[in-house]
DOZA-543596 format. One line per field, with one value per residue (C-alpha): residue in one letter; residue number from 0; x, y, z. Coordinates in steps of 0.05 Angstrom, whole numbers, plus 5000, padded with zeros to 4 digits. Layout:
residues N
residu: (a ...)
num: (NUM ...)
X: (X ...)
Y: (Y ...)
Z: (Z ...)
//
This chain:
residues 215
residu: (m n l s q g f w e l i m s k i i y d v i q r f e v e n g v p r l v s t n i q v i e g g e d l m s l a t s m l d k l g f y d m f e e k r t s q y i g y k l k n p t i k g t k r y q l v l a q r k d g l y i s l p r v v v e p f l l s l h i e h e y t y y h v d n y w v l p s n s e i f l e e i a d d g g l s l g e e v i g y f h a n y v e y e l h p g l e e r g l c i s l k e d q l f p y t w q a h i k s r e v l e e f i s y f a k i m m e k y)
num: (0 1 2 3 4 5 6 7 8 9 10 11 12 13 14 15 16 17 18 19 20 21 22 23 24 25 26 27 28 29 30 31 32 33 34 35 36 37 38 39 40 41 42 43 44 45 46 47 48 49 50 51 52 53 54 55 56 57 58 59 60 61 62 63 64 65 66 67 68 69 70 71 72 73 74 75 76 77 78 79 80 81 82 83 84 85 86 87 88 89 90 91 92 93 94 95 96 97 98 99 100 101 102 103 104 105 106 107 108 109 110 111 112 113 114 115 116 117 118 119 120 121 122 123 124 125 126 127 128 129 130 131 132 133 134 135 136 137 138 139 140 141 142 143 144 145 146 147 148 149 150 151 152 153 154 155 156 157 158 159 160 161 162 163 164 165 166 167 168 169 170 171 172 173 174 175 176 177 178 179 180 181 182 183 184 185 186 187 188 189 190 191 192 193 194 195 196 197 198 199 200 201 202 203 204 205 206 207 208 209 210 211 212 213 214)
X: (2383 2378 2373 2443 2470 2432 2444 2520 2511 2471 2532 2583 2543 2551 2483 2466 2414 2378 2370 2317 2306 2256 2267 2218 2245 2212 2241 2303 2320 2314 2282 2286 2217 2226 2282 2262 2315 2302 2338 2364 2337 2390 2425 2492 2539 2552 2580 2634 2651 2655 2704 2744 2750 2772 2825 2853 2856 2896 2838 2856 2929 2892 2829 2806 2745 2688 2637 2564 2502 2475 2535 2614 2642 2712 2750 2819 2875 2918 2865 2894 2837 2786 2716 2755 2751 2679 2664 2688 2654 2594 2571 2505 2473 2400 2347 2340 2416 2477 2474 2538 2547 2603 2614 2579 2650 2674 2620 2586 2639 2625 2545 2492 2442 2375 2337 2264 2246 2183 2166 2239 2267 2305 2293 2343 2305 2355 2428 2454 2518 2522 2572 2628 2621 2552 2550 2545 2476 2454 2462 2420 2366 2343 2363 2293 2264 2228 2225 2304 2351 2423 2488 2531 2560 2540 2574 2541 2467 2411 2335 2268 2221 2155 2151 2119 2180 2215 2281 2254 2269 2289 2353 2371 2347 2392 2454 2463 2461 2448 2405 2440 2396 2413 2429 2391 2443 2497 2471 2537 2539 2503 2483 2473 2428 2460 2434 2485 2554 2570 2548 2583 2649 2652 2622 2677 2730 2714 2708 2754 2805 2782 2783 2853 2880 2845 2868)
Y: (8926 8911 8839 8829 8857 8807 8752 8758 8767 8699 8668 8689 8660 8588 8571 8539 8565 8544 8604 8594 8647 8646 8677 8695 8695 8741 8750 8714 8758 8729 8771 8759 8746 8720 8697 8651 8636 8576 8559 8486 8441 8433 8497 8461 8463 8383 8388 8436 8389 8331 8366 8396 8327 8297 8352 8340 8257 8272 8253 8299 8271 8214 8230 8288 8329 8350 8401 8400 8435 8374 8339 8338 8271 8241 8198 8165 8208 8145 8091 8020 7974 7959 8000 8055 8106 8117 8163 8133 8178 8224 8278 8312 8367 8366 8405 8341 8329 8303 8245 8203 8149 8099 8037 7975 7934 7984 7988 7919 7880 7926 7930 7894 7867 7851 7791 7771 7698 7672 7601 7581 7634 7693 7762 7821 7875 7932 7948 7983 8013 8009 8064 8027 8075 8054 7979 7952 8007 7979 7907 7920 7959 7902 7842 7839 7843 7774 7781 7779 7729 7763 7747 7791 7821 7879 7862 7807 7796 7778 7761 7775 7716 7756 7792 7866 7871 7942 7963 8014 8086 8112 8074 8113 8181 8167 8159 8082 8059 8082 8058 8050 8053 8041 8115 8119 8170 8119 8053 8015 8056 8051 8116 8139 8198 8234 8290 8305 8328 8266 8209 8243 8250 8176 8161 8193 8184 8107 8101 8152 8111 8051 8078 8104 8038 7998 8035)
Z: (7651 7578 7554 7527 7597 7634 7589 7597 7675 7677 7637 7689 7745 7765 7749 7681 7638 7576 7523 7467 7416 7361 7292 7236 7171 7120 7047 7067 7134 7200 7254 7331 7356 7433 7480 7532 7591 7631 7696 7687 7747 7805 7790 7786 7729 7724 7652 7677 7737 7693 7644 7699 7731 7667 7655 7727 7715 7651 7607 7556 7544 7515 7486 7440 7451 7404 7418 7389 7409 7435 7469 7479 7452 7465 7423 7431 7398 7371 7367 7351 7373 7323 7352 7383 7329 7358 7418 7478 7528 7511 7552 7544 7593 7597 7641 7687 7699 7657 7609 7608 7551 7555 7511 7532 7536 7575 7628 7627 7674 7730 7724 7762 7715 7735 7703 7708 7718 7683 7664 7678 7631 7651 7610 7616 7640 7669 7688 7744 7772 7848 7874 7907 7964 7982 7959 8032 8042 7976 7999 8061 8030 7988 8031 8053 7987 7977 7906 7895 7888 7904 7941 7972 7899 7869 7799 7756 7754 7804 7784 7809 7808 7787 7725 7757 7797 7795 7843 7884 7854 7919 7913 7854 7885 7948 7906 7919 7847 7771 7727 7651 7592 7517 7484 7420 7390 7402 7409 7426 7490 7562 7582 7655 7679 7737 7776 7830 7845 7893 7843 7788 7823 7836 7764 7732 7782 7770 7693 7666 7705 7678 7607 7613 7636 7583 7527)
//
């Protein structure tokens, strides 16, 4: 089986691959030196699942898509609100999962923010989106954590009473919540890192509907 045949067989499968080709340029003429094909961890096409879900939800009726080598971005087709000419959704596939960025103004009303209490002052540390389907389990899991102050809500903020506190990473790994970080490329957004189909399906369904209703 030659390289070309093998490459297309890989593309036709449902597993995602990174294809890295290296070239040398001599006298202005590029020459292929090597081709490296790596399987993306997880073996699931999360990007295709996300775009398929957006299509089924009618997202493309309101938003136009732009594809680049690094990400897929979505802008409103007919923006009427200041700031909505920017990307309102960004999908970026990486080896360790799918990264999804949304404007902070869209997601913040639905986040649980962690604050650290130190010398009677609260410092913002992290943001989490708790999956609605697992909110009761999330509350049960952290109910016995003596370092936390949290009521019966998973939207708003909670605080820890010592500086070294960290939310147990196992909660994310089990699909109970997602930590959202600042996207360095689009600093007006919060970015979620998603590794499983189940979490992606709930995240896309939840926020795509909110965005469509908002605009």
